[in-house]
C-alpha positions in Angstrom: 21.5 2.1 -3.1 19.4 5.1 -4.0 21.6 8.2 -3.6 20.4 11.7 -2.9 23.3 12.8 -5.0 24.4 12.3 -8.6 27.2 12.7 -9.6 29.3 12.1 -6.6 32.7 13.8 -6.8 35.5 12.2 -4.6 38.8 13.4 -3.6 41.6 10.6 -3.5 44.2 11.2 -0.9 42.8 11.2 2.5 39.4 10.4 1.3 39.4 7.1 -0.5 42.9 5.9 0.4 45.6 6.6 3.2 48.4 7.6 0.9 50.6 9.2 3.5 53.2 6.4 3.7 53.9 6.6 -0.1 53.9 10.4 -0.4 55.8 11.2 2.7 58.3 8.2 2.1 58.9 9.5 -1.5 59.5 13.0 -0.2 62.1 11.7 2.5 63.8 9.6 -0.2 64.1 12.6 -2.5 65.6 14.8 0.1 68.0 12.2 1.2 69.1 11.6 -2.5 69.6 15.4 -2.9 71.3 15.8 0.4 68.7 18.4 1.7 68.0 18.6 5.5 64.6 19.9 6.3 63.3 21.3 9.5 61.8 19.0 12.1 58.1 18.6 11.5 58.3 20.2 8.0 57.2 17.0 6.3 53.9 15.6 7.9 50.4 14.9 7.1 49.7 18.7 6.9 51.3 18.8 3.6 48.9 16.4 2.0 46.1 17.6 -0.1 47.3 20.7 -2.1 49.7 20.2 -5.0 53.3 19.5 -3.8 54.6 22.2 -6.3 52.7 24.7 -4.0 54.2 23.5 -0.8 57.6 22.4 -1.6 59.1 25.9 -1.8 58.1 26.4 1.9 60.0 23.2 2.8 63.2 23.2 0.7 63.2 26.8 -0.6 62.5 28.1 -4.0 65.9 27.3 -5.5 65.6 23.5 -4.7 61.8 23.1 -5.2 61.8 22.2 -8.8 64.5 19.7 -8.5 62.9 18.2 -5.4 59.6 17.7 -7.4 61.4 15.9 -10.2 63.2 13.6 -7.8 60.2 13.0 -5.7 58.1 12.0 -8.8 60.7 9.6 -9.9 60.5 7.8 -6.5 56.6 8.1 -6.2 56.1 6.7 -9.7 58.4 3.7 -9.1 56.8 2.6 -5.9 55.3 5.3 -3.5 52.1 5.6 -5.4 51.2 1.9 -4.6 51.9 2.4 -0.9 48.4 3.4 -0.1 45.5 1.7 1.6 41.7 2.1 1.0 39.9 3.3 4.2 37.7 0.5 5.7 34.4 0.4 3.8 35.4 2.5 0.8 35.8 -0.3 -1.6 32.2 -1.5 -0.7 30.7 2.0 -0.9 32.2 2.8 -4.4 30.9 -0.5 -5.6 27.5 0.1 -4.1 27.2 3.6 -5.5 28.4 2.5 -9.0 26.2 -0.5 -9.1 23.1 1.8 -8.3 24.0 3.9 -11.4 25.4 6.8 -9.4 27.9 8.6 -11.5 31.3 8.8 -9.6 34.0 11.4 -10.5 37.4 11.4 -9.1 38.5 15.0 -8.5 42.0 15.1 -7.1 45.0 17.6 -7.1 47.3 14.6 -7.7 48.6 14.2 -11.2 45.9 12.5 -13.2 48.5 9.8 -14.6 49.2 8.7 -11.0 45.5 8.9 -10.0 44.7 6.6 -12.9 47.5 4.1 -11.8 46.1 4.0 -8.1 42.5 3.4 -9.2 43.6 0.6 -11.5 45.8 -0.9 -8.7 42.7 -1.0 -6.5 40.3 -2.3 -9.3 38.3 0.8 -9.3 38.8 2.2 -12.8 35.5 0.9 -14.2 33.5 2.3 -11.3 34.2 5.9 -12.3 32.6 8.0 -15.0 35.7 10.1 -15.1 39.1 10.2 -13.3 40.2 13.8 -13.2 43.5 15.2 -11.6 46.1 17.8 -12.2 48.5 17.7 -15.3 52.2 17.1 -14.8 52.8 20.7 -15.9 50.4 22.2 -13.4 47.6 22.9 -15.8 45.0 22.6 -13.0 46.7 24.1 -10.1 43.5 24.5 -7.8 40.9 22.1 -6.8 38.4 24.5 -8.5 40.1 23.9 -11.8 40.0 20.2 -11.1 36.5 20.2 -10.5 35.6 22.2 -13.4 37.2 19.8 -15.7 35.5 16.8 -14.0 32.2 18.6 -14.5 33.0 19.3 -18.1 33.6 15.6 -18.7 30.4 14.5 -17.0 28.4 16.8 -19.3 25.5 19.2 -19.3 23.7 19.4 -15.9 26.5 17.9 -14.0 26.0 20.3 -11.1 22.4 19.3 -10.6 22.4 17.0 -7.6 26.2 17.0 -7.3 28.1 16.7 -4.1 31.8 16.7 -3.3 33.5 14.4 -0.7 36.9 15.5 0.5 39.1 15.8 3.6 40.8 19.2 3.2 39.8 22.8 3.0 40.8 23.0 -0.6 38.0 20.4 -1.5 35.4 22.5 0.2 36.6 25.7 -1.5 37.1 23.9 -4.9 33.6 22.6 -4.9 31.9 25.8 -3.6 33.4 27.7 -6.5 31.0 25.7 -8.6 28.0 25.8 -6.2 28.5 22.3 -5.0 28.3 21.4 -1.3 31.0 19.3 0.3 30.8 16.5 2.7 33.9 16.4 4.9 35.7 13.1 5.3 36.7 13.4 8.9 38.9 10.4 8.7 41.5 12.2 6.4 44.3 14.7 6.8 42.4 17.8 8.0 43.4 19.6 11.2 40.7 19.7 13.8 38.0 22.1 12.8 39.5 22.8 9.3 36.6 21.3 7.4 34.0 22.9 9.5 35.7 26.4 9.2 36.1 25.9 5.4 32.3 25.5 5.1 31.7 21.8 4.8 28.0 21.1 5.2 28.8 18.2 7.6 32.1 16.3 8.7 31.5 12.6 8.8 33.6 10.4 11.2 33.5 7.1 9.3 33.0 5.7 5.9 29.7 4.3 7.3 28.5 7.7 8.0 29.3 8.9 4.5 27.2 5.9 3.1 24.3 7.0 5.3 24.5 10.6 4.2 24.6 9.6 0.6 21.5 7.4 0.9 
């Protein structure tokens, strides 16, 4: 495969894998353990994407948010992170791109230690030039921070020909902060119109459409 873009920066949740069952299941387990009742509809796919420490206060309140994050991470690290399924065609696309010499960089707001375990679980570690995420102490709180670190690791000239692929508005904004266009993963967790409104250059309905856009 010859790609118009190199490197290709990729989001994880909602872009490479459907991780909603593991994340939401771990949240519900944490709330049940804490005896916290949340409002109906407060925990859904709309919370996926940004770091949970930015969304938990709005769900459980500021006082309980820190404890909720700790308990959530315990459940998620034990089993939730493995409860994720690659979207159809993603495995083949990653292998095709990597095999053609395209540099792949994971750029996720998930904690990097969890992202590394997920990629290893799916046999993708060796396909990526870098696996970049947030730190457990919130050292990269925005997608722009994550993208900056991924670009630093790739090295000089990393923005030349680069493109981001992501499914939420923060992916579009985070890459735009570095002058990088974003292809919208329309199969992910965005609300209708979210990616277009954020400024994605195009929104792709399927992984096959993404593969065609990258060729």
